FIDREN-84090 format. One record per residue (C-alpha): x negated, y, z negated; residue in one letter. Coordinates in steps of 0.25 Angstrom, whole numbers. Each point is the difference from the previous one (the first is absolute). Layout:
REM residues N
{site {X Y Z} A},
...
END
This chain:
REM residues 731
{site {82 112 -137} X},
{site {-1 -5 -14} X},
{site {3 16 -4} X},
{site {13 1 9} X},
{site {6 -12 -6} X},
{site {-3 5 -13} X},
{site {-10 -12 -5} X},
{site {14 -12 -1} X},
{site {1 -12 3} X},
{site {-7 -2 14} X},
{site {-11 -6 -8} X},
{site {2 -16 -2} X},
{site {1 -4 -13} X},
{site {-15 -10 -3} X},
{site {-9 7 11} X},
{site {-9 6 -7} X},
{site {-7 7 12} X},
{site {13 7 1} X},
{site {3 7 -12} X},
{site {-14 4 -3} X},
{site {3 7 14} X},
{site {11 6 -5} X},
{site {-4 5 -15} X},
{site {-11 5 7} X},
{site {8 7 10} X},
{site {10 5 -13} X},
{site {-10 5 -7} X},
{site {-7 8 11} X},
{site {14 7 4} X},
{site {-5 13 6} X},
{site {-13 -8 3} X},
{site {2 -7 14} X},
{site {-10 -4 8} X},
{site {5 1 14} X},
{site {-11 -8 6} X},
{site {2 -10 -7} X},
{site {8 -10 7} X},
{site {9 -12 -9} X},
{site {-4 -12 2} X},
{site {6 -9 10} X},
{site {9 -9 -13} X},
{site {6 13 -5} X},
{site {12 7 2} X},
{site {-4 10 11} X},
{site {-11 -9 6} X},
{site {1 -7 12} X},
{site {-8 -7 9} X},
{site {1 -2 16} X},
{site {13 -7 -2} X},
{site {1 -6 -12} X},
{site {5 4 -8} X},
{site {16 2 5} X},
{site {6 8 -11} X},
{site {-4 7 -13} X},
{site {9 -10 -7} X},
{site {-8 -11 3} X},
{site {-10 7 -12} X},
{site {11 -4 -11} X},
{site {0 -17 3} X},
{site {-9 -7 -11} X},
{site {-13 2 2} X},
{site {-1 -16 0} X},
{site {11 -3 8} X},
{site {-10 10 12} X},
{site {-13 -7 0} X},
{site {8 -13 1} X},
{site {5 7 11} X},
{site {-10 7 8} X},
{site {-10 -12 -3} X},
{site {12 -8 8} X},
{site {0 10 10} X},
{site {-14 1 3} X},
{site {0 -16 2} X},
{site {12 0 8} X},
{site {-8 13 8} X},
{site {-14 -8 3} X},
{site {10 -10 4} X},
{site {3 10 11} X},
{site {-15 2 3} X},
{site {-2 -14 1} X},
{site {8 -3 11} X},
{site {-3 12 7} X},
{site {-15 -4 0} X},
{site {3 -12 5} X},
{site {9 7 13} X},
{site {-14 8 1} X},
{site {-9 -11 -2} X},
{site {10 -5 13} X},
{site {-3 11 7} X},
{site {-16 2 -1} X},
{site {0 -14 2} X},
{site {8 2 14} X},
{site {-11 11 3} X},
{site {-14 -4 -2} X},
{site {5 -14 7} X},
{site {0 7 13} X},
{site {-8 -5 11} X},
{site {-7 6 12} X},
{site {-12 -5 12} X},
{site {-11 6 -1} X},
{site {-14 -2 9} X},
{site {-7 -11 -4} X},
{site {-15 -7 4} X},
{site {0 -4 13} X},
{site {11 12 7} X},
{site {10 -8 -5} X},
{site {13 4 -8} X},
{site {-1 -4 -16} X},
{site {11 1 -10} X},
{site {-3 5 -13} X},
{site {8 7 -11} X},
{site {4 14 0} X},
{site {-2 3 -14} X},
{site {-13 -7 -4} X},
{site {2 -7 -15} X},
{site {-7 8 -9} X},
{site {6 12 6} X},
{site {13 -4 -1} X},
{site {-2 -6 -14} X},
{site {-5 15 -7} X},
{site {9 7 10} X},
{site {14 -3 1} X},
{site {1 -15 -8} X},
{site {-9 7 -13} X},
{site {11 12 2} X},
{site {12 -11 1} X},
{site {-5 -7 -15} X},
{site {-5 13 -5} X},
{site {14 10 6} X},
{site {7 1 -14} X},
{site {-12 4 -8} X},
{site {-1 12 11} X},
{site {11 4 2} X},
{site {2 -1 -15} X},
{site {-11 11 -1} X},
{site {4 10 11} X},
{site {15 0 -4} X},
{site {-5 5 -15} X},
{site {-7 11 5} X},
{site {10 7 7} X},
{site {9 -6 -12} X},
{site {-9 10 -9} X},
{site {0 11 11} X},
{site {-15 -2 0} X},
{site {-4 -1 -12} X},
{site {-8 -14 -5} X},
{site {9 -10 -6} X},
{site {-6 -14 -6} X},
{site {8 -11 6} X},
{site {-5 1 14} X},
{site {-15 -3 -5} X},
{site {3 -7 -11} X},
{site {9 -10 8} X},
{site {-12 -1 12} X},
{site {-12 -5 -12} X},
{site {11 -9 -5} X},
{site {4 -5 11} X},
{site {-16 -1 3} X},
{site {-3 -7 -11} X},
{site {11 -9 -1} X},
{site {-3 -5 17} X},
{site {-14 -2 -6} X},
{site {0 -8 -12} X},
{site {13 -6 0} X},
{site {4 -4 16} X},
{site {-15 -4 1} X},
{site {2 -8 -13} X},
{site {14 -6 3} X},
{site {-9 -4 14} X},
{site {-11 -7 -5} X},
{site {9 -7 -10} X},
{site {9 -5 12} X},
{site {-8 -9 8} X},
{site {-3 -16 -4} X},
{site {-10 -2 -5} X},
{site {-10 -4 7} X},
{site {3 7 12} X},
{site {-6 13 1} X},
{site {3 13 10} X},
{site {-11 9 6} X},
{site {-1 14 4} X},
{site {-2 -1 16} X},
{site {-2 13 3} X},
{site {-9 4 -11} X},
{site {-7 12 4} X},
{site {13 7 0} X},
{site {4 -6 -15} X},
{site {-13 8 -2} X},
{site {3 15 4} X},
{site {14 0 -5} X},
{site {-6 -8 -13} X},
{site {-8 14 0} X},
{site {10 10 6} X},
{site {10 -5 -12} X},
{site {-10 1 -12} X},
{site {-5 15 9} X},
{site {14 7 2} X},
{site {4 -2 -16} X},
{site {-16 7 -1} X},
{site {2 10 8} X},
{site {14 3 -7} X},
{site {-8 2 -14} X},
{site {-11 7 6} X},
{site {11 11 9} X},
{site {8 1 -13} X},
{site {-11 -1 -11} X},
{site {-11 6 5} X},
{site {-1 9 15} X},
{site {12 9 -5} X},
{site {4 -5 -14} X},
{site {17 1 0} X},
{site {1 4 13} X},
{site {1 -6 15} X},
{site {-5 9 8} X},
{site {4 -2 16} X},
{site {-12 -5 6} X},
{site {-1 -11 -13} X},
{site {15 -4 6} X},
{site {-6 0 16} X},
{site {-12 -7 -4} X},
{site {10 -10 -8} X},
{site {7 -2 12} X},
{site {-12 0 10} X},
{site {-4 -13 -8} X},
{site {10 -9 7} X},
{site {-5 0 16} X},
{site {-15 -2 -11} X},
{site {4 -11 -4} X},
{site {5 -6 13} X},
{site {-10 4 12} X},
{site {-10 -8 -11} X},
{site {10 -11 -2} X},
{site {1 0 15} X},
{site {-17 -1 2} X},
{site {1 -9 -8} X},
{site {10 -10 3} X},
{site {-5 0 15} X},
{site {-14 -1 -5} X},
{site {-7 13 4} X},
{site {-4 3 -14} X},
{site {-1 -15 -8} X},
{site {1 2 -13} X},
{site {-11 -11 -6} X},
{site {-9 9 6} X},
{site {4 10 -8} X},
{site {2 -9 -11} X},
{site {-7 -13 0} X},
{site {-1 -3 -12} X},
{site {13 -1 -4} X},
{site {-1 -12 10} X},
{site {12 4 11} X},
{site {-4 -6 12} X},
{site {15 -2 7} X},
{site {-3 -6 15} X},
{site {-5 7 9} X},
{site {1 2 16} X},
{site {-11 -10 5} X},
{site {3 -10 -12} X},
{site {13 2 8} X},
{site {-9 -2 14} X},
{site {-8 -11 -7} X},
{site {12 -10 -3} X},
{site {9 4 15} X},
{site {-16 -7 4} X},
{site {2 -13 -8} X},
{site {13 -3 7} X},
{site {-4 4 15} X},
{site {-13 -6 7} X},
{site {-5 0 11} X},
{site {4 -12 9} X},
{site {-12 -14 2} X},
{site {0 -10 8} X},
{site {11 -9 -11} X},
{site {9 10 0} X},
{site {-2 1 16} X},
{site {3 -16 1} X},
{site {15 4 -9} X},
{site {2 7 8} X},
{site {-2 -3 12} X},
{site {11 -12 -4} X},
{site {11 15 2} X},
{site {-5 6 10} X},
{site {10 10 1} X},
{site {-3 8 -15} X},
{site {-14 2 9} X},
{site {8 9 10} X},
{site {-1 14 -4} X},
{site {-9 -3 -12} X},
{site {-1 10 -10} X},
{site {-14 6 -2} X},
{site {-7 11 -11} X},
{site {-6 12 4} X},
{site {-13 -7 4} X},
{site {8 -9 12} X},
{site {0 -13 -7} X},
{site {13 -11 -2} X},
{site {6 1 -13} X},
{site {3 -14 -5} X},
{site {8 -7 -10} X},
{site {3 -15 5} X},
{site {15 2 -6} X},
{site {1 12 9} X},
{site {2 16 -1} X},
{site {15 4 1} X},
{site {0 15 6} X},
{site {12 5 13} X},
{site {-3 3 13} X},
{site {0 17 -3} X},
{site {1 5 -13} X},
{site {13 8 9} X},
{site {12 -3 4} X},
{site {9 9 10} X},
{site {14 -4 0} X},
{site {9 8 9} X},
{site {13 6 -9} X},
{site {12 -5 5} X},
{site {16 1 -2} X},
{site {3 -15 -2} X},
{site {-7 -10 -12} X},
{site {-15 -6 6} X},
{site {-8 -11 -6} X},
{site {-12 1 2} X},
{site {-12 -11 -1} X},
{site {-15 4 -6} X},
{site {-10 -12 4} X},
{site {-8 -1 -11} X},
{site {-15 -8 5} X},
{site {-10 -10 -7} X},
{site {-14 6 6} X},
{site {-14 -5 -4} X},
{site {3 -14 -7} X},
{site {12 -11 2} X},
{site {-3 -10 -9} X},
{site {10 -4 -11} X},
{site {16 7 -4} X},
{site {-1 12 -3} X},
{site {12 9 -5} X},
{site {4 13 -6} X},
{site {11 10 -2} X},
{site {7 11 7} X},
{site {9 10 -2} X},
{site {4 14 3} X},
{site {-6 13 -4} X},
{site {7 13 2} X},
{site {-6 16 4} X},
{site {8 10 7} X},
{site {11 -10 4} X},
{site {12 -5 -8} X},
{site {4 -15 -3} X},
{site {13 -2 1} X},
{site {2 11 8} X},
{site {-13 -2 11} X},
{site {-4 -15 -2} X},
{site {7 -12 -11} X},
{site {-14 -3 -8} X},
{site {-4 -15 0} X},
{site {-9 -7 -6} X},
{site {-4 -15 1} X},
{site {-13 -10 1} X},
{site {-8 -3 13} X},
{site {-7 -14 2} X},
{site {-10 -1 10} X},
{site {-4 -16 0} X},
{site {-14 -6 2} X},
{site {-3 5 17} X},
{site {11 10 0} X},
{site {-4 13 4} X},
{site {11 9 1} X},
{site {14 1 -7} X},
{site {12 11 2} X},
{site {8 4 -8} X},
{site {12 9 0} X},
{site {6 14 -2} X},
{site {14 8 2} X},
{site {1 14 3} X},
{site {13 8 -1} X},
{site {6 8 10} X},
{site {-4 15 1} X},
{site {7 13 2} X},
{site {-3 8 11} X},
{site {-2 13 -7} X},
{site {-9 -11 -9} X},
{site {-17 3 -2} X},
{site {-9 -11 0} X},
{site {-2 -9 -13} X},
{site {-13 -7 -4} X},
{site {1 -15 -10} X},
{site {-11 -12 0} X},
{site {-2 -13 -1} X},
{site {-9 -2 -10} X},
{site {-8 -15 0} X},
{site {-6 -4 -15} X},
{site {-2 -11 -8} X},
{site {-8 -8 9} X},
{site {0 -17 -5} X},
{site {-9 -11 4} X},
{site {-12 5 3} X},
{site {3 11 11} X},
{site {-3 15 -1} X},
{site {4 14 6} X},
{site {-7 8 11} X},
{site {-9 9 -9} X},
{site {3 9 10} X},
{site {13 3 1} X},
{site {9 10 -6} X},
{site {2 -8 -14} X},
{site {-16 -6 0} X},
{site {-2 -14 -8} X},
{site {12 3 -9} X},
{site {12 2 9} X},
{site {2 1 15} X},
{site {10 14 5} X},
{site {5 -2 14} X},
{site {10 15 -1} X},
{site {10 -1 10} X},
{site {6 11 4} X},
{site {16 3 6} X},
{site {-3 11 10} X},
{site {13 9 3} X},
{site {11 -2 9} X},
{site {-5 4 14} X},
{site {10 10 4} X},
{site {2 10 10} X},
{site {8 9 -5} X},
{site {-6 14 -2} X},
{site {12 7 -10} X},
{site {-1 6 -12} X},
{site {8 -7 -9} X},
{site {-10 -13 3} X},
{site {-13 10 -2} X},
{site {7 5 -15} X},
{site {4 -13 -2} X},
{site {-16 -7 2} X},
{site {-4 13 -6} X},
{site {8 -3 -13} X},
{site {-3 -17 0} X},
{site {-16 6 0} X},
{site {1 7 -13} X},
{site {9 -7 -8} X},
{site {2 -16 5} X},
{site {14 -1 1} X},
{site {-2 -13 -2} X},
{site {-8 2 -13} X},
{site {12 8 -3} X},
{site {10 -9 0} X},
{site {-7 -11 -6} X},
{site {-1 9 -10} X},
{site {16 2 -1} X},
{site {1 -14 0} X},
{site {-10 -3 -11} X},
{site {7 12 -7} X},
{site {15 -8 -1} X},
{site {-8 -12 -3} X},
{site {-5 8 -12} X},
{site {11 3 -5} X},
{site {6 -13 0} X},
{site {-11 -7 -6} X},
{site {2 11 -10} X},
{site {15 -3 -3} X},
{site {0 -16 -1} X},
{site {-14 -5 -3} X},
{site {2 -2 -16} X},
{site {-16 1 -3} X},
{site {-2 -10 12} X},
{site {10 -8 -2} X},
{site {15 -4 4} X},
{site {12 6 -9} X},
{site {4 -17 -2} X},
{site {-17 -3 -3} X},
{site {-1 13 -10} X},
{site {-3 -1 -14} X},
{site {4 10 -10} X},
{site {-12 5 0} X},
{site {-2 1 17} X},
{site {14 9 -5} X},
{site {-5 8 -10} X},
{site {-12 4 9} X},
{site {8 2 13} X},
{site {11 8 -8} X},
{site {-13 10 -6} X},
{site {-6 5 12} X},
{site {12 -1 10} X},
{site {1 14 -1} X},
{site {-16 4 2} X},
{site {0 -10 12} X},
{site {13 3 7} X},
{site {-4 13 0} X},
{site {-13 1 7} X},
{site {4 -10 10} X},
{site {12 10 1} X},
{site {-9 13 0} X},
{site {-15 -6 2} X},
{site {-1 -4 17} X},
{site {-6 -13 3} X},
{site {-13 -3 3} X},
{site {3 -3 13} X},
{site {2 16 4} X},
{site {-12 9 6} X},
{site {-10 -11 -3} X},
{site {2 2 -18} X},
{site {-1 15 1} X},
{site {14 3 1} X},
{site {2 -10 -14} X},
{site {-15 5 -4} X},
{site {6 15 -3} X},
{site {13 -5 -3} X},
{site {-4 -7 -12} X},
{site {-12 10 -5} X},
{site {12 10 -2} X},
{site {9 -9 -7} X},
{site {-12 -4 -11} X},
{site {-2 14 -2} X},
{site {13 0 -3} X},
{site {1 -8 -10} X},
{site {-12 2 -6} X},
{site {6 13 -3} X},
{site {9 -5 -8} X},
{site {-9 -10 -5} X},
{site {-8 14 -8} X},
{site {13 4 -5} X},
{site {2 -11 -8} X},
{site {-14 -2 -4} X},
{site {0 13 -6} X},
{site {16 -2 -5} X},
{site {-7 -14 -5} X},
{site {-12 6 -6} X},
{site {8 13 -6} X},
{site {10 -9 -8} X},
{site {-7 -8 -6} X},
{site {-13 7 -3} X},
{site {-10 -2 6} X},
{site {-9 7 9} X},
{site {0 0 14} X},
{site {-15 -6 6} X},
{site {5 -11 -10} X},
{site {11 -3 8} X},
{site {-8 -1 12} X},
{site {-11 -7 -2} X},
{site {11 -14 -5} X},
{site {14 2 3} X},
{site {-2 8 13} X},
{site {-11 -8 4} X},
{site {3 -15 -2} X},
{site {13 7 11} X},
{site {-8 3 9} X},
{site {-8 -12 0} X},
{site {8 -12 -2} X},
{site {3 0 15} X},
{site {-16 0 4} X},
{site {0 -12 -13} X},
{site {9 -8 6} X},
{site {-9 2 14} X},
{site {-13 -2 -3} X},
{site {3 -12 -9} X},
{site {8 -7 11} X},
{site {-14 4 11} X},
{site {-8 -7 -9} X},
{site {7 -13 0} X},
{site {3 -1 13} X},
{site {-13 8 9} X},
{site {-11 -6 3} X},
{site {-9 11 -4} X},
{site {1 9 -12} X},
{site {0 15 4} X},
{site {14 1 3} X},
{site {2 -2 -17} X},
{site {-13 8 -3} X},
{site {-3 11 10} X},
{site {13 4 1} X},
{site {1 4 -16} X},
{site {-15 8 3} X},
{site {5 8 14} X},
{site {14 1 -8} X},
{site {-7 7 -11} X},
{site {-10 8 8} X},
{site {10 8 10} X},
{site {9 1 -13} X},
{site {-9 10 -6} X},
{site {-3 6 16} X},
{site {16 4 3} X},
{site {6 -2 -13} X},
{site {-10 9 -7} X},
{site {-5 8 13} X},
{site {11 3 7} X},
{site {9 5 -14} X},
{site {-12 7 -5} X},
{site {-2 8 13} X},
{site {13 4 4} X},
{site {1 6 -17} X},
{site {-15 5 2} X},
{site {6 6 13} X},
{site {14 6 -7} X},
{site {-7 9 -10} X},
{site {-12 4 10} X},
{site {10 5 6} X},
{site {10 7 -6} X},
{site {-11 1 -12} X},
{site {5 3 -16} X},
{site {14 1 -4} X},
{site {4 6 -14} X},
{site {4 -14 -5} X},
{site {-12 -6 5} X},
{site {-8 10 -8} X},
{site {8 -4 -13} X},
{site {0 -14 3} X},
{site {-16 -1 3} X},
{site {-6 15 -10} X},
{site {-13 -7 -1} X},
{site {-5 1 17} X},
{site {9 13 0} X},
{site {-15 5 -1} X},
{site {-8 -7 9} X},
{site {11 -2 11} X},
{site {10 13 0} X},
{site {6 -4 14} X},
{site {4 -13 -6} X},
{site {-5 -16 2} X},
{site {5 -13 0} X},
{site {-3 -4 -13} X},
{site {-2 -17 -3} X},
{site {-4 0 -14} X},
{site {-8 -12 -5} X},
{site {3 -6 -13} X},
{site {4 -13 3} X},
{site {0 -4 13} X},
{site {-15 3 -1} X},
{site {2 -10 -10} X},
{site {10 -10 7} X},
{site {-10 1 12} X},
{site {-12 -1 -8} X},
{site {5 -12 -7} X},
{site {3 -6 15} X},
{site {-13 2 6} X},
{site {-10 -8 -11} X},
{site {12 -12 -1} X},
{site {1 1 17} X},
{site {-16 -3 0} X},
{site {2 -12 -8} X},
{site {8 -4 9} X},
{site {-4 2 10} X},
{site {-13 -8 -4} X},
{site {7 -10 -4} X},
{site {5 -2 13} X},
{site {-12 -1 5} X},
{site {-8 -8 -9} X},
{site {12 -11 2} X},
{site {-3 0 15} X},
{site {-15 -5 -5} X},
{site {2 -7 -11} X},
{site {16 -7 2} X},
{site {-2 -1 16} X},
{site {10 12 3} X},
{site {8 11 -5} X},
{site {12 -7 -4} X},
{site {2 -14 -4} X},
{site {-9 -10 -6} X},
{site {1 -9 -11} X},
{site {10 1 -10} X},
{site {-10 6 -11} X},
{site {-7 9 8} X},
{site {13 4 8} X},
{site {8 3 -14} X},
{site {-14 8 -6} X},
{site {1 9 11} X},
{site {14 2 0} X},
{site {0 2 -17} X},
{site {-8 11 1} X},
{site {5 8 12} X},
{site {14 1 -5} X},
{site {-9 2 -15} X},
{site {-4 13 7} X},
{site {13 4 5} X},
{site {4 -1 -15} X},
{site {-13 8 -6} X},
{site {4 11 13} X},
{site {15 3 -7} X},
{site {-3 -1 -13} X},
{site {-13 9 0} X},
{site {8 8 11} X},
{site {13 2 -10} X},
{site {-9 2 -12} X},
{site {-6 12 6} X},
{site {14 4 6} X},
{site {7 -1 -17} X},
{site {-12 4 -7} X},
{site {-11 11 8} X},
{site {-7 0 -10} X},
{site {-14 -1 10} X},
{site {-5 12 3} X},
{site {-7 3 13} X},
{site {-5 -9 11} X},
{site {-12 -2 -7} X},
{site {8 -6 -10} X},
{site {7 -8 10} X},
{site {-11 -7 4} X},
{site {-7 -5 -12} X},
{site {14 -5 -5} X},
{site {-2 -7 12} X},
{site {-11 -4 0} X},
{site {0 -6 -14} X},
{site {14 -8 5} X},
{site {-4 -5 11} X},
{site {-12 -4 -6} X},
{site {7 -10 -11} X},
{site {7 -4 11} X},
{site {-13 -4 7} X},
{site {-3 -7 -13} X},
{site {12 -8 -2} X},
{site {0 -3 14} X},
{site {-16 -6 0} X},
{site {7 -7 -12} X},
{site {13 -6 6} X},
{site {-9 -5 12} X},
{site {-12 -6 -10} X},
{site {10 -7 -7} X},
{site {6 -5 14} X},
{site {-14 -4 3} X},
{site {-2 -11 -11} X},
{site {16 -3 0} X},
{site {-4 -7 16} X},
{site {-13 -4 -5} X},
{site {5 -9 -10} X},
{site {11 -4 9} X},
{site {-11 -2 10} X},
{site {-8 -9 -14} X},
{site {15 -5 -1} X},
{site {0 -4 14} X},
{site {-14 -7 1} X},
{site {0 -9 -15} X},
{site {15 -6 6} X},
{site {-7 -3 14} X},
END
């Protein structure tokens, strides 16, 4: 292109990279390499969408750097908005419940999605979607040749997640409060995988087939996903006990036997003094609740229950008010109360029934109470639907029937609204009922209403305030985010449609499109600034894709009772990043080259592999990527040891006393800076030879860091001892 233009003014002034390229091109007249493509920021270069025209190359390089960086920040905002809606869809999908057969042959209500499986699949996909999509888009963008942005972004994002996000979550807990990991077994599995998957990355790049990714290597990487899910699930349900495998780690989550023991201590067998109390309220002894051995359970304040777990109500074309009786059995001493609410299953609030909640109270000796629920009119063509009445938060010493649906935590009554009985057998009526069974038309109508409400809120909600109350900052934030919010409000259906799956698919597509544009601007920025794509990836792009996770994890750390959402989400997301963000695109590229074979361009690009792979292969040269992964892995080992040590010495993974908390946060955030400095140094100077030299350099640096850590820790201990002595002397 330069030769065709006579080597004239298409090269921007002040652009060193472009000037050098132009001079080399003019000096090599008649020796133009037909396979060498111009860089994206040079005349003739281009990405998927940007630059829009060749005229952009004439702009001042400094101006282009500013414009590209601003564009990336704004695109990251769009990814954040899309990810928020994506997470809403995932929460709708994973919140579905179903009824299965439990003990005593009765149906019990359980979550359709196991919490651990949901966290490691849909929720991890939601938090990792930008990185995964970026890696996949880059493979297609580069015609199935390997690139630096995708893999480096995944490693850089993992470093930011583990070092910075966990460090900040430790710091934001008010002292001396602590947050512990509840599912320690699941954390152990995800922690091991978060290290093992990055070690596997180095293994397939450097050892099994150096510089080449075979199809089996990509498939094995993807197949680690079901292995991770299976192990985490087995640990979660208690079939695989982590503390039995590694007892020295001190992880001891509550076992099923512990929980059963706790239940036995709350409900005792009836003795004579308790019988005297119950005889004062003999009504509560009608149909007493008994255990499996036929012994009457007793609680002097009473056990709350329904007559049955289910209630059938014939559907009618008029509104109905239904009385539901709550029984107090096996005791009636004193005043007790509980909260009640309705909860949807297949029935849709506002279309099948009216949502209600409140509190019901039992005075001393009172053994029954009634609550009212309203059933809305049902059309002739509508299917039957279900919702539940839930009792919870019992007060005053009472309890719930442990054998009812809900166990000791709640009491659930499933209300079934039957279809309207109709003698008509019209074909149109049968077809309408079939469509309603398939799509749930009430849910679609609720979705239409939610869609309209969302658009109104986006248009008139000024950063959570009305226009009169909004400050200038609120108005600026509103105006900046309005294009993205309005675009997704209009184009992405609300989660109410099709159980959240319509919104899920739409958001995946939109995140993919935005990340494709981010890929263009990241390459443009790095090209104009003279920065390697790997450096851009581990800094700008990794931060941009991880900032939503930072805010979500910080909020979870502050308001959740446990630390699981802050830490397990990080280790699980880091594992899924490699399994999907590396496994899927690398497998696709390996299959592509296995089918198409070597091309002239491939032979020109990788002449050193032609003899060994004459039919072509997917080449991923280690170098900077391997060093970055090794740097992160060494730091991750230190971070995970620190997190486990905090559980032992500080009483919890997050929070704790002020000085240990600050020390832990500083160490973790320092690991991130060390990771950045080492990775950038390697990418800039590249003066470390083979893998052995890289490992040796890392061990040297990490040893110095460890010695520094010991020095700082010793200083901290001396300071703490000094404070203790001062306090003792003062007292």
